C-alpha positions as CSV (number, residue, x, y, z in Angstrom):
1,M,19.3,-37.6,-75.6
2,E,20.1,-41.2,-76.7
3,T,23.8,-40.4,-77.1
4,K,23.9,-39.0,-73.6
5,K,22.5,-42.3,-72.2
6,L,24.9,-44.3,-74.3
7,V,27.9,-42.3,-73.1
8,M,26.8,-42.5,-69.4
9,G,26.2,-46.2,-69.7
10,A,29.7,-46.7,-71.2
11,L,31.2,-44.6,-68.4
12,V,29.5,-46.7,-65.7
13,V,30.7,-49.9,-67.4
14,F,34.2,-48.6,-67.6
15,V,34.2,-47.5,-63.9
16,L,32.9,-50.9,-62.8
17,F,35.5,-52.6,-65.0
18,V,38.3,-50.7,-63.4
19,I,37.0,-51.3,-59.9
20,I,36.7,-55.0,-60.4
21,T,40.0,-55.6,-62.3
22,E,42.2,-53.2,-60.3
23,P,40.7,-52.3,-56.9
24,V,43.9,-51.0,-55.4
25,K,44.4,-48.6,-58.3
26,A,40.7,-47.5,-58.1
27,A,41.0,-46.9,-54.4
28,D,44.1,-44.8,-55.0
29,L,42.2,-42.7,-57.6
30,V,39.4,-42.1,-55.2
31,L,41.8,-41.1,-52.4
32,L,43.5,-38.7,-54.9
33,G,40.1,-37.2,-55.7
34,F,39.2,-36.7,-52.1
35,Q,42.6,-35.2,-51.3
36,G,42.1,-32.7,-54.2
37,I,38.7,-31.7,-52.8
38,S,40.2,-31.3,-49.3
39,D,43.1,-29.2,-50.6
40,A,40.7,-27.0,-52.5
41,A,38.4,-26.5,-49.5
42,H,41.5,-25.6,-47.4
43,A,42.7,-23.1,-49.9
44,I,39.2,-21.5,-50.1
45,G,39.1,-21.3,-46.3
46,A,42.5,-19.7,-46.2
47,F,41.6,-17.2,-48.9
48,M,38.4,-16.2,-47.1
49,T,40.3,-15.9,-43.8
50,E,42.8,-13.5,-45.4
51,L,40.0,-11.6,-47.1
52,V,38.3,-10.9,-43.8
53,R,41.5,-9.7,-42.1
């Protein structure tokens, strides 16, 4: 349990460090993540539509 807390704390510190030192790059990564989620949702919707037909 202690290792999990340590890893999560290190991850939070790393994310904050990246956001503070390179905000443009961090914003690009967030945009990329949301674009991937959007593409996946679109693909699932298209699959379900074709499945119903």
